[in-house]
C-alpha positions as CSV (number, residue, x, y, z in Angstrom):
1,M,0.0,0.0,0.0
2,R,1.3,3.4,-0.9
3,V,0.5,6.4,1.4
4,R,0.3,9.9,0.0
5,V,0.9,12.9,2.3
6,S,0.2,16.5,1.4
7,I,2.4,19.1,3.0
8,S,1.3,22.7,3.1
9,I,2.9,25.5,5.0
10,D,1.3,28.9,5.8
11,T,4.2,31.2,4.8
12,E,3.4,34.4,6.6
13,E,4.5,37.1,9.0
14,D,6.1,36.5,12.4
15,D,3.7,39.0,14.2
16,W,0.8,36.7,14.1
17,G,-1.9,38.1,16.4
18,R,-1.0,41.7,15.9
19,Y,-3.1,42.3,12.8
20,L,-0.8,44.7,11.1
21,F,-1.7,45.9,7.6
22,D,1.9,46.9,6.9
23,G,5.3,46.5,8.7
24,A,5.1,43.0,10.0
25,S,8.3,41.0,10.5
26,T,9.1,38.1,8.2
27,R,12.4,36.9,9.7
28,N,11.1,33.3,9.8
29,I,11.1,33.1,6.0
30,G,15.0,32.9,6.2
31,H,14.7,29.4,7.6
32,L,12.8,27.9,4.7
33,R,15.9,27.0,2.7
34,E,16.9,24.7,5.5
35,L,13.4,23.2,5.8
36,Q,13.3,22.7,2.0
37,D,16.6,20.8,2.2
38,V,15.0,18.4,4.6
39,F,12.0,17.9,2.3
40,D,14.3,17.4,-0.6
41,E,16.2,14.7,1.3
42,F,13.0,12.8,1.9
43,G,11.6,13.4,-1.6
44,A,8.7,15.6,-0.3
45,R,7.2,18.4,-2.4
46,P,5.6,21.0,-0.1
47,T,3.3,23.8,-1.0
48,Y,4.3,27.1,0.5
49,L,1.1,29.1,0.9
50,V,2.4,32.7,0.8
51,N,0.6,35.7,2.2
52,R,1.2,39.4,1.5
53,P,3.8,40.5,4.2
54,P,6.7,38.2,2.9
55,L,6.0,39.6,-0.6
56,L,6.8,43.1,0.7
57,D,10.2,42.2,2.2
58,A,13.2,42.0,-0.1
59,D,14.9,39.3,2.0
60,A,11.8,37.1,2.1
61,V,11.2,37.6,-1.6
62,A,14.8,36.5,-2.3
63,V,14.3,33.3,-0.3
64,L,10.9,32.5,-1.8
65,G,12.0,33.4,-5.3
66,E,14.8,30.9,-5.0
67,L,12.4,28.2,-3.7
68,A,10.0,29.0,-6.5
69,T,12.6,28.0,-9.1
70,R,12.9,24.4,-7.6
71,D,10.8,21.6,-9.2
72,T,10.3,20.2,-5.7
73,V,8.3,23.3,-4.5
74,E,4.9,24.6,-5.2
75,I,4.1,28.3,-4.3
76,G,0.4,28.9,-3.5
77,A,-1.5,31.8,-2.1
78,H,-2.6,32.5,1.5
79,C,-4.8,35.4,2.4
80,H,-5.3,37.3,5.6
81,P,-8.0,39.9,5.2
82,W,-6.3,42.3,7.7
83,N,-3.2,42.7,5.6
84,T,-4.3,42.2,2.0
85,P,-5.8,45.1,0.0
86,P,-8.3,46.4,-0.3
87,D,-8.1,47.4,3.4
88,T,-11.6,46.9,4.7
89,G,-10.7,48.7,8.0
90,E,-12.3,45.8,9.8
91,G,-9.1,44.3,11.5
92,I,-9.7,41.5,14.0
93,E,-13.5,41.9,13.9
94,N,-13.7,40.4,10.4
95,S,-10.5,38.4,10.3
96,M,-12.1,35.5,8.4
97,M,-12.7,36.0,4.7
98,F,-16.1,34.3,4.7
99,R,-17.4,37.2,6.7
100,L,-16.6,39.7,3.9
101,D,-18.6,40.4,0.8
102,P,-17.8,38.6,-2.4
103,E,-16.3,41.6,-4.2
104,S,-13.8,42.4,-1.3
105,N,-12.8,38.7,-1.4
106,R,-12.4,38.7,-5.1
107,L,-10.2,41.8,-5.0
108,M,-8.1,40.3,-2.2
109,V,-7.6,37.0,-4.1
110,R,-6.6,39.0,-7.2
111,E,-4.2,41.1,-5.2
112,I,-2.3,38.2,-3.6
113,T,-2.3,36.3,-7.0
114,E,-0.8,39.2,-8.8
115,R,1.7,40.0,-6.1
116,I,3.0,36.4,-6.1
117,R,3.2,36.5,-9.9
118,A,5.1,39.9,-9.8
119,E,7.5,39.1,-7.0
120,L,8.1,35.3,-7.5
121,G,7.4,34.8,-11.2
122,V,4.9,32.0,-10.6
123,R,1.1,31.7,-11.0
124,P,-0.3,30.2,-7.9
125,T,-3.1,27.6,-8.3
126,S,-3.5,26.5,-4.7
127,F,-5.0,28.7,-2.0
128,R,-5.8,28.8,1.7
129,A,-7.9,31.4,3.4
130,G,-6.4,32.7,6.6
131,R,-7.8,31.0,9.7
132,W,-9.5,28.4,7.4
133,G,-12.2,31.1,6.7
134,W,-13.6,29.6,3.5
135,G,-17.1,30.2,2.3
136,R,-19.1,31.0,-0.8
137,S,-17.9,34.6,-0.9
138,V,-14.3,33.3,-1.0
139,A,-15.0,30.5,-3.6
140,A,-16.3,33.0,-6.2
141,G,-12.9,34.8,-6.2
142,L,-11.0,31.6,-6.5
143,V,-13.0,30.5,-9.5
144,T,-12.6,33.9,-11.2
145,E,-8.8,33.8,-10.6
146,G,-8.4,30.2,-11.9
147,Y,-7.4,28.4,-8.7
148,A,-7.5,24.6,-8.9
149,V,-7.0,23.7,-5.2
150,D,-8.4,25.2,-2.0
151,A,-6.8,24.0,1.3
152,S,-8.9,26.2,3.5
153,V,-11.1,23.5,5.0
154,S,-9.5,21.5,7.8
155,P,-11.2,18.4,9.2
156,L,-12.2,18.6,12.9
157,I,-11.7,22.4,13.0
158,D,-14.7,24.7,13.5
């Protein structure tokens, strides 16, 4: 019997829980080269689901850009509503995408998609809503932007 395992990593800011629109630290991204070396050793192909803050930091972009060139890596998109334009001004109150209207979500999905394309040179086709906040209003934007995989739903998490 052959077992298949999917590895996905939310690749995001260090300041989780501070809900910053701009200026979050992304020092953790520097360790991804070492992590990828371990994955390569075991023949694993992870998906790094990248949100906006690492794409605003030159050092993080350099690391992610290098990883994006490897055949053993997939770059996907990850969206936190509190730090992805358009700024809804809602902060923590509406930190899950499913609570936002379809047009705001479509614009956020387009923003993260285009920023990944511009900074890393790849077109993401896998997506995860921050805090697993998937819903109909999120799905419409994913369809419009041509995503093939959504990893927002997690079993046994409400």
